[in-house]
Z-matrix of the N, CA and C atoms (Angstrom, degrees):
N
C 1 1.455
C 2 1.526 1 108.74
N 3 1.324 2 116.41 1 140.08
C 4 1.449 3 122.28 2 -176.71
C 5 1.517 4 110.38 3 -81.31
N 6 1.329 5 115.93 4 135.56
C 7 1.450 6 121.98 5 176.16
C 8 1.516 7 108.41 6 -77.12
N 9 1.330 8 118.19 7 127.67
C 10 1.456 9 121.35 8 -175.66
C 11 1.530 10 112.36 9 -67.30
N 12 1.331 11 117.80 10 -15.02
C 13 1.461 12 121.18 11 178.60
C 14 1.521 13 110.49 12 -82.81
N 15 1.301 14 117.23 13 -21.67
C 16 1.456 15 121.86 14 179.75
C 17 1.524 16 110.00 15 -60.09
N 18 1.330 17 115.55 16 135.69
C 19 1.460 18 120.29 17 179.14
C 20 1.514 19 109.07 18 -99.89
N 21 1.314 20 115.14 19 113.50
C 22 1.453 21 121.06 20 178.32
C 23 1.516 22 108.22 21 -91.54
N 24 1.307 23 116.21 22 159.39
C 25 1.458 24 120.88 23 175.55
C 26 1.509 25 108.47 24 -119.32
N 27 1.305 26 115.64 25 167.90
C 28 1.445 27 120.78 26 179.33
C 29 1.521 28 108.89 27 -130.15
N 30 1.298 29 114.72 28 161.30
C 31 1.455 30 120.19 29 177.85
C 32 1.523 31 107.41 30 -102.91
N 33 1.302 32 115.30 31 82.24
C 34 1.461 33 122.24 32 -179.03
C 35 1.521 34 107.36 33 -96.16
N 36 1.332 35 116.44 34 134.33
C 37 1.464 36 119.53 35 179.72
C 38 1.525 37 109.55 36 -66.03
N 39 1.315 38 115.85 37 155.05
C 40 1.465 39 119.92 38 177.99
C 41 1.522 40 110.94 39 -59.62
N 42 1.325 41 116.80 40 -36.76
C 43 1.457 42 121.10 41 178.93
C 44 1.530 43 110.86 42 -64.76
N 45 1.342 44 117.24 43 -45.75
C 46 1.466 45 121.00 44 177.86
C 47 1.520 46 110.94 45 -62.99
N 48 1.316 47 116.36 46 -42.44
C 49 1.458 48 120.66 47 179.96
C 50 1.527 49 110.50 48 -62.77
N 51 1.327 50 116.77 49 -42.80
C 52 1.459 51 120.86 50 179.92
C 53 1.534 52 111.08 51 -63.61
N 54 1.332 53 116.60 52 -41.60
C 55 1.468 54 120.08 53 178.19
C 56 1.527 55 111.17 54 -62.79
N 57 1.330 56 116.34 55 -44.36
C 58 1.470 57 119.60 56 179.30
C 59 1.525 58 111.03 57 -62.98
N 60 1.323 59 116.16 58 -45.45
C 61 1.458 60 119.62 59 -179.10
C 62 1.526 61 111.38 60 -63.57
N 63 1.328 62 117.52 61 -39.65
C 64 1.460 63 120.46 62 177.67
C 65 1.521 64 111.36 63 -63.09
N 66 1.325 65 116.70 64 -42.15
C 67 1.473 66 119.52 65 177.25
C 68 1.513 67 111.16 66 -62.84
N 69 1.320 68 116.62 67 -43.70
C 70 1.466 69 120.15 68 -179.81
C 71 1.521 70 111.65 69 -65.72
N 72 1.311 71 117.21 70 -35.94
C 73 1.472 72 120.17 71 177.04
C 74 1.525 73 110.97 72 -66.44
N 75 1.348 74 116.56 73 -37.91
C 76 1.465 75 119.25 74 176.54
C 77 1.529 76 110.20 75 -64.15
N 78 1.330 77 116.10 76 -41.71
C 79 1.467 78 120.42 77 178.29
C 80 1.528 79 110.02 78 -63.45
N 81 1.315 80 116.26 79 -41.25
C 82 1.466 81 120.31 80 177.31
C 83 1.530 82 110.43 81 -58.77
N 84 1.320 83 116.65 82 -41.51
C 85 1.458 84 120.85 83 177.12
C 86 1.515 85 111.67 84 -63.79
N 87 1.327 86 116.38 85 -39.05
C 88 1.462 87 120.00 86 177.46
C 89 1.532 88 110.57 87 -63.17
N 90 1.323 89 116.98 88 -39.93
C 91 1.473 90 120.58 89 179.27
C 92 1.526 91 109.65 90 -64.45
N 93 1.325 92 116.46 91 -42.07
C 94 1.469 93 118.87 92 176.82
C 95 1.533 94 110.46 93 -62.10
N 96 1.334 95 115.83 94 -36.78
C 97 1.463 96 120.33 95 177.30
C 98 1.519 97 111.48 96 -61.55
N 99 1.315 98 116.54 97 -39.30
C 100 1.467 99 120.34 98 177.84
C 101 1.526 100 110.24 99 -66.27
N 102 1.321 101 116.42 100 -40.62
C 103 1.469 102 119.01 101 177.08
C 104 1.527 103 110.34 102 -57.53
N 105 1.316 104 116.30 103 -42.95
C 106 1.470 105 121.60 104 179.27
C 107 1.528 106 110.10 105 -65.73
N 108 1.328 107 116.63 106 -39.89
C 109 1.456 108 120.31 107 178.51
C 110 1.528 109 110.98 108 -60.92
N 111 1.341 110 116.87 109 -41.22
C 112 1.470 111 120.98 110 178.46
C 113 1.527 112 109.33 111 -65.66
N 114 1.345 113 116.22 112 -45.21
C 115 1.467 114 119.47 113 178.71
C 116 1.524 115 111.58 114 -58.80
N 117 1.331 116 116.26 115 -36.26
C 118 1.458 117 121.60 116 -177.61
C 119 1.527 118 113.29 117 -87.63
N 120 1.343 119 116.22 118 7.78
C 121 1.467 120 121.82 119 179.82
C 122 1.519 121 113.02 120 55.17
N 123 1.320 122 115.78 121 43.01
C 124 1.461 123 120.92 122 179.26
C 125 1.526 124 109.91 123 -69.15
N 126 1.299 125 115.79 124 160.24
C 127 1.463 126 124.58 125 -178.10
C 128 1.535 127 109.94 126 -59.36
N 129 1.313 128 116.10 127 134.09
C 130 1.470 129 122.67 128 -175.88
C 131 1.528 130 112.67 129 -54.21
N 132 1.318 131 117.33 130 -42.42
C 133 1.467 132 120.68 131 -177.93
C 134 1.526 133 110.55 132 -63.14
N 135 1.337 134 117.46 133 -37.23
C 136 1.462 135 120.69 134 177.68
C 137 1.536 136 110.73 135 -63.68
N 138 1.307 137 116.04 136 -41.55
C 139 1.470 138 120.62 137 179.16
C 140 1.528 139 109.70 138 -66.67
N 141 1.320 140 117.14 139 -44.98
C 142 1.468 141 121.17 140 179.15
C 143 1.521 142 111.47 141 -61.73
N 144 1.307 143 117.54 142 -35.68
C 145 1.469 144 121.29 143 177.03
C 146 1.522 145 110.29 144 -63.31
N 147 1.320 146 116.45 145 -42.59
C 148 1.457 147 120.05 146 178.59
C 149 1.532 148 111.43 147 -67.39
N 150 1.313 149 117.33 148 -37.81
C 151 1.472 150 120.87 149 176.46
C 152 1.524 151 109.81 150 -61.83
N 153 1.328 152 116.58 151 -42.43
C 154 1.458 153 120.53 152 177.85
C 155 1.521 154 111.11 153 -60.47
N 156 1.328 155 116.92 154 -41.17
C 157 1.468 156 120.92 155 178.77
C 158 1.526 157 111.14 156 -64.15
N 159 1.316 158 116.77 157 -39.09
C 160 1.470 159 120.73 158 178.46
C 161 1.522 160 110.00 159 -66.62
N 162 1.321 161 117.13 160 -43.62
C 163 1.463 162 120.08 161 178.17
C 164 1.525 163 111.18 162 -59.11
N 165 1.328 164 117.21 163 -42.22
C 166 1.468 165 121.04 164 179.07
C 167 1.524 166 110.29 165 -65.44
N 168 1.327 167 117.08 166 -41.32
C 169 1.464 168 120.64 167 179.48
C 170 1.529 169 111.11 168 -64.64
N 171 1.318 170 117.15 169 -41.25
C 172 1.470 171 120.59 170 178.11
C 173 1.524 172 110.84 171 -65.30
N 174 1.322 173 116.67 172 -37.96
C 175 1.461 174 120.25 173 178.54
C 176 1.534 175 109.76 174 -63.28
N 177 1.346 176 117.10 175 -40.66
C 178 1.464 177 120.39 176 178.14
C 179 1.533 178 110.97 177 -62.96
N 180 1.321 179 116.92 178 -41.25
C 181 1.469 180 120.37 179 176.90
C 182 1.522 181 109.55 180 -61.84
N 183 1.318 182 116.71 181 -45.63
C 184 1.461 183 120.82 182 179.21
C 185 1.507 184 112.50 183 -60.93
N 186 1.325 185 116.73 184 -43.41
C 187 1.471 186 119.85 185 179.35
C 188 1.523 187 111.45 186 -65.16
N 189 1.325 188 116.51 187 -37.38
C 190 1.462 189 119.88 188 177.08
C 191 1.533 190 110.16 189 -63.42
N 192 1.307 191 116.76 190 -42.63
C 193 1.466 192 120.85 191 177.97
C 194 1.529 193 111.07 192 -65.49
N 195 1.329 194 117.52 193 -42.00
C 196 1.461 195 120.92 194 177.66
C 197 1.527 196 111.66 195 -61.51
N 198 1.326 197 115.91 196 -42.05
C 199 1.467 198 119.54 197 179.00
C 200 1.526 199 110.78 198 -63.73
N 201 1.315 200 116.54 199 -46.01
C 202 1.465 201 120.79 200 179.05
C 203 1.527 202 110.54 201 -61.47
N 204 1.317 203 115.85 202 -43.84
C 205 1.474 204 120.48 203 -179.92
C 206 1.530 205 110.74 204 -61.16
N 207 1.322 206 116.56 205 -42.62
C 208 1.460 207 120.50 206 -179.04
C 209 1.526 208 111.33 207 -66.62
N 210 1.329 209 116.04 208 -45.91
C 211 1.469 210 120.05 209 -177.87
C 212 1.523 211 113.00 210 -67.70
N 213 1.317 212 117.46 211 -30.46
C 214 1.454 213 119.65 212 -174.66
C 215 1.529 214 112.49 213 -108.48
N 216 1.311 215 116.91 214 -67.04
C 217 1.469 216 120.78 215 -173.55
C 218 1.531 217 112.39 216 -64.28
N 219 1.324 218 116.80 217 -49.70
C 220 1.466 219 119.98 218 -178.02
C 221 1.526 220 110.16 219 -67.56
N 222 1.317 221 115.98 220 -44.75
C 223 1.464 222 120.39 221 178.41
C 224 1.526 223 111.66 222 -58.45
N 225 1.330 224 116.82 223 -45.22
C 226 1.466 225 120.86 224 178.76
C 227 1.531 226 111.22 225 -63.54
N 228 1.331 227 116.48 226 -40.59
C 229 1.465 228 119.94 227 179.56
C 230 1.522 229 111.07 228 -63.33
N 231 1.318 230 117.10 229 -40.44
C 232 1.463 231 120.59 230 178.10
C 233 1.524 232 110.28 231 -62.64
N 234 1.335 233 115.94 232 -44.87
C 235 1.468 234 120.51 233 178.75
C 236 1.523 235 111.58 234 -61.86
N 237 1.351 236 116.47 235 -32.73
C 238 1.470 237 121.50 236 -178.74
C 239 1.526 238 113.16 237 -87.34
N 240 1.330 239 117.19 238 1.93
C 241 1.455 240 120.70 239 178.28
C 242 1.520 241 114.83 240 88.14
N 243 1.321 242 118.01 241 7.28
C 244 1.463 243 122.13 242 178.70
C 245 1.522 244 111.34 243 -106.04
N 246 1.313 245 116.99 244 30.76
C 247 1.451 246 121.82 245 -173.58
C 248 1.512 247 114.47 246 -64.19
N 249 1.318 248 117.78 247 -40.42
C 250 1.466 249 119.92 248 -177.20
C 251 1.523 250 111.31 249 -60.92
N 252 1.314 251 116.83 250 -44.85
C 253 1.470 252 121.31 251 179.07
C 254 1.532 253 110.44 252 -64.65
N 255 1.329 254 117.40 253 -43.60
C 256 1.457 255 121.72 254 -179.30
C 257 1.523 256 111.21 255 -64.54
N 258 1.313 257 117.47 256 -40.34
C 259 1.463 258 121.14 257 179.41
C 260 1.527 259 110.23 258 -68.33
N 261 1.330 260 117.54 259 -41.32
C 262 1.471 261 120.68 260 177.14
C 263 1.532 262 109.87 261 -60.46
N 264 1.323 263 116.47 262 -45.09
C 265 1.460 264 120.54 263 178.73
C 266 1.537 265 110.99 264 -62.37
N 267 1.341 266 116.61 265 -42.67
C 268 1.458 267 121.29 266 179.19
C 269 1.526 268 110.86 267 -61.85
N 270 1.307 269 117.07 268 -43.09
C 271 1.463 270 120.43 269 179.59
C 272 1.529 271 110.96 270 -65.32
N 273 1.329 272 117.67 271 -37.35
C 274 1.467 273 121.29 272 175.47
C 275 1.534 274 110.48 273 -61.38
N 276 1.326 275 115.28 274 -41.86
C 277 1.458 276 120.07 275 179.44
C 278 1.524 277 110.18 276 -65.45
N 279 1.333 278 117.27 277 -44.80
C 280 1.468 279 120.91 278 177.67
C 281 1.523 280 110.53 279 -57.51
N 282 1.319 281 116.28 280 -43.07
C 283 1.466 282 119.92 281 -179.03
C 284 1.529 283 110.42 282 -62.11
N 285 1.328 284 117.79 283 -45.31
C 286 1.460 285 120.65 284 177.84
C 287 1.516 286 111.86 285 -65.70
N 288 1.329 287 116.27 286 -38.96
C 289 1.462 288 121.79 287 -175.94
C 290 1.518 289 111.76 288 -68.64
N 291 1.312 290 116.91 289 -32.67
C 292 1.458 291 119.93 290 -175.89
C 293 1.525 292 113.75 291 -91.50
N 294 1.316 293 117.85 292 -4.95
C 295 1.471 294 119.98 293 175.94
C 296 1.508 295 109.38 294 -68.93
N 297 1.307 296 115.47 295 144.64
C 298 1.465 297 119.92 296 179.85
C 299 1.497 298 111.32 297 -92.94
């Protein structure tokens, strides 16, 4: 059984990594924008709209990571005979990811 404290790595292509980092940097900029909106006493609905956009962007990043994990890590584990553990871990991640 895998220790949950253990840090695993993945084999993510440089192109995939760059795309993820660019998306996260854009989200970081959006968060800074919200901070500025609060400082400037902007209208609550405008701020909430931006928060909604950030939540959607984060969900897209998460789904991209889940897809990559399934296609590579889970698939490789199944091929290597560790499928049950990989599927259990994937289902745990889905459960956490889909909680509101």
